[in-house]
C-alpha positions in Angstrom: 91.4 -60.0 -319.2 92.8 -57.6 -316.8 96.0 -56.6 -318.4 99.5 -57.9 -319.2 100.6 -59.3 -316.0 97.6 -61.6 -316.0 98.4 -62.6 -319.6 102.1 -63.2 -318.7 101.0 -65.4 -315.9 98.5 -67.5 -318.0 100.8 -67.9 -321.0 103.9 -68.3 -319.1 105.7 -65.9 -321.2 107.4 -62.7 -320.6 106.2 -59.3 -321.8 108.5 -58.0 -324.4 106.7 -54.7 -324.5 103.3 -53.0 -324.1 102.1 -51.0 -327.2 99.5 -48.1 -326.9 96.2 -48.9 -328.7 95.9 -45.8 -331.2 92.7 -45.7 -333.3 93.3 -45.0 -337.0 91.7 -45.5 -340.3 91.8 -48.9 -342.0 95.0 -49.3 -344.1 97.3 -46.7 -342.2 100.9 -46.8 -343.2 103.4 -48.1 -340.6 105.4 -44.9 -341.4 102.8 -43.0 -339.6 103.6 -44.2 -336.1 103.2 -41.8 -333.1 106.0 -41.0 -331.0 104.9 -43.1 -328.2 104.4 -46.2 -330.4 107.7 -45.6 -332.0 109.5 -45.8 -328.6 107.6 -48.9 -327.9 108.9 -50.8 -331.0 112.1 -49.5 -330.6 112.1 -51.4 -327.2 110.6 -54.4 -329.1 113.3 -54.6 -331.8 116.2 -54.3 -329.0 114.8 -57.0 -327.1 114.4 -59.2 -330.3 118.2 -58.5 -331.2 119.3 -59.6 -327.6 117.3 -62.8 -327.5 118.3 -64.3 -331.0 121.8 -64.9 -331.9 123.4 -62.0 -333.7 125.8 -63.9 -335.9 123.4 -65.4 -338.4 120.1 -64.8 -340.0 116.9 -64.8 -338.0 113.4 -65.9 -338.9 110.7 -64.7 -336.6 107.0 -65.6 -336.7 104.6 -62.9 -335.6 101.1 -64.4 -334.5 98.3 -64.0 -332.1 95.6 -66.3 -330.6 92.7 -64.7 -332.4 92.1 -62.8 -335.7 92.1 -58.9 -335.1 94.7 -58.6 -332.4 97.2 -56.5 -334.4 99.8 -58.9 -335.3 100.2 -57.3 -338.9 100.5 -54.0 -337.5 103.2 -55.3 -335.0 105.0 -56.9 -338.0 105.1 -54.0 -340.1 106.3 -51.6 -337.4 108.9 -54.0 -336.2 110.3 -54.4 -339.7 110.4 -50.6 -340.1 112.4 -50.0 -336.9 114.7 -53.0 -337.6 115.5 -51.5 -341.2 116.2 -48.1 -339.6 118.5 -49.7 -337.2 120.6 -50.9 -340.0 119.1 -54.4 -340.4 118.4 -56.1 -343.7 114.7 -56.9 -343.2 112.2 -59.1 -345.3 108.5 -59.1 -344.3 106.7 -62.0 -345.5 102.7 -62.2 -345.5 102.2 -65.8 -344.2 98.5 -65.2 -343.5 96.8 -66.4 -346.7 93.5 -66.4 -345.1 93.1 -62.6 -344.0 96.3 -60.9 -345.7 96.8 -57.3 -344.9 100.5 -56.6 -345.1 100.5 -55.7 -348.8 97.6 -53.0 -348.1 99.8 -51.3 -345.3 102.9 -51.0 -347.5 100.8 -50.4 -350.9 102.4 -53.3 -352.7 100.6 -55.8 -355.2 99.2 -58.8 -353.6 100.7 -61.0 -356.4 102.9 -62.7 -357.1 103.5 -63.6 -353.5 104.0 -66.4 -351.0 101.1 -68.6 -352.4 102.9 -68.8 -356.0 106.3 -69.5 -354.3 104.8 -72.6 -352.5 102.7 -73.6 -355.5 106.0 -74.2 -357.3 107.1 -77.1 -354.9 110.4 -77.5 -353.2 113.0 -76.7 -356.0 110.6 -74.0 -357.6 110.3 -72.3 -354.0 114.0 -72.1 -353.6 114.3 -70.6 -357.1 111.3 -68.3 -356.6 112.8 -66.9 -353.3 116.2 -66.4 -355.2 114.4 -64.6 -358.1 112.2 -62.4 -355.8 115.2 -61.3 -353.7 117.3 -60.5 -357.0 114.3 -58.7 -358.6 113.9 -56.3 -355.5 117.6 -55.7 -355.4 117.4 -54.9 -359.1 114.2 -52.7 -359.1 115.4 -50.5 -355.9 111.7 -50.9 -354.6 112.7 -50.9 -351.0 112.8 -48.7 -348.0 116.6 -48.0 -347.0 117.9 -46.4 -343.9 121.2 -46.3 -342.1 122.4 -49.3 -344.2 119.1 -51.4 -343.6 116.8 -52.3 -346.1 113.0 -53.4 -346.0 111.3 -55.6 -348.6 107.8 -57.1 -348.5 106.6 -60.4 -349.9 102.8 -60.3 -350.2 100.5 -63.4 -349.6 99.7 -63.9 -353.3 96.5 -65.3 -354.7 94.3 -66.8 -352.0 94.5 -70.5 -352.2 91.5 -72.8 -351.7 93.5 -74.6 -348.8 96.1 -72.7 -347.2 97.0 -75.4 -344.7 97.6 -77.9 -347.7 99.7 -75.2 -349.3 101.9 -74.9 -346.2 102.3 -78.7 -345.8 105.3 -80.6 -347.0 108.3 -80.0 -349.2 107.2 -76.7 -350.6 107.6 -74.7 -347.4 110.9 -76.6 -346.7 112.0 -75.2 -350.2 110.8 -71.6 -349.3 112.8 -71.7 -346.0 115.9 -73.1 -347.8 115.6 -70.2 -350.2 115.2 -67.9 -347.3 118.5 -69.1 -345.6 120.3 -68.4 -348.9 119.3 -64.8 -348.8 121.3 -62.0 -347.3 118.7 -60.9 -344.9 119.4 -60.3 -341.3 115.8 -60.7 -340.2 112.9 -62.5 -341.8 109.6 -61.5 -340.1 106.7 -63.8 -341.0 103.1 -62.3 -340.3 101.3 -65.6 -339.6 97.5 -66.3 -339.2 96.1 -66.9 -335.8 97.1 -70.0 -333.8 93.9 -71.2 -332.3 91.9 -73.2 -334.7 94.1 -73.2 -337.5 97.1 -75.5 -338.4 98.9 -72.7 -340.5 100.7 -70.9 -337.8 101.5 -74.1 -336.0 103.4 -75.5 -338.9 105.3 -72.2 -339.4 106.1 -72.0 -335.6 108.1 -75.3 -335.9 110.4 -73.8 -338.5 111.4 -70.3 -337.2 114.1 -69.2 -334.8 111.5 -67.4 -332.6 107.8 -66.7 -332.2 106.3 -63.4 -331.0 102.7 -63.5 -329.6 100.6 -60.5 -330.1 97.8 -60.1 -327.5 94.9 -57.7 -326.9 93.5 -58.1 -323.5 90.3 -56.6 -324.4 89.7 -59.5 -327.1 91.3 -62.5 -325.3 89.8 -64.7 -322.4 91.5 -66.6 -319.9 90.3 -69.8 -321.8 92.0 -68.5 -324.9 95.2 -67.7 -323.3 95.2 -71.2 -321.5 94.5 -72.9 -324.9 97.4 -70.9 -326.7 99.8 -71.9 -323.9 99.1 -75.5 -324.2 99.4 -75.3 -327.9 102.7 -73.4 -327.8 104.1 -76.0 -325.6 102.6 -79.0 -327.5 104.5 -78.0 -330.9 107.5 -76.8 -329.0 107.3 -73.4 -330.4 110.5 -71.2 -329.6 108.2 -68.5 -328.1 110.0 -65.2 -327.3 107.3 -63.4 -325.4 104.3 -61.2 -325.7 103.5 -57.8 -327.4 100.5 -56.5 -325.4 98.3 -54.1 -327.4 96.5 -51.5 -325.2 96.8 -53.1 -321.9 95.1 -51.3 -319.1 97.8 -52.0 -316.6 100.4 -50.4 -318.7 102.4 -47.4 -317.4 102.0 -45.5 -320.8 99.2 -42.9 -321.0 97.4 -44.1 -324.1 95.6 -41.7 -326.4 93.6 -41.8 -329.6 94.5 -39.7 -332.7 
């Protein structure tokens, strides 16, 4: 894949931002963004706030076609800049197959989303309310300029994540989310291709951000993802392209 322009054409989606690929050690904190990355994520959060209605809570799924394209890092960094912009933000690790969000923020993996969903519809609503209240009481949050950032980990890995996401339990979770006072709820979802998990989530959110790395994605992958997004009628907002060669940004390594 040559770069962001070809990706945009194949997926029939606009490029929201291009983010430089910066090599780091595994498990780096999202607080360690370089200046050039920080500017890119400021652009992304501004684009997101323009595209979604500002008068109500917004739920956004961050996903990718394949595993390892950088969606978790994008979720973490976007959440950070939203909170710093004064937005009450909740990050949810909805990738129960390859969870990493809890590692980036150094929080416990359990209890998390798996335990919330295991409680069923009514249990899900109550669990979300309890989790939100516990975070307020404990003060375990990052606050800046009136914003707030909280993280819900993935929980104990279930034997069948797709089954856990099916049915009333997920509806109960989203009902509980709607009752919270967060401005943005960002879900770090699993990859789209080959898994039903993110397809189910994409039908329940206000917007979907697709993270792509041109050096990993083939034209066939891109075409499959375009068809899938159209088939499930996902409210796709656009692409976040990681390390595109055609980007005007000068990339560097640290």
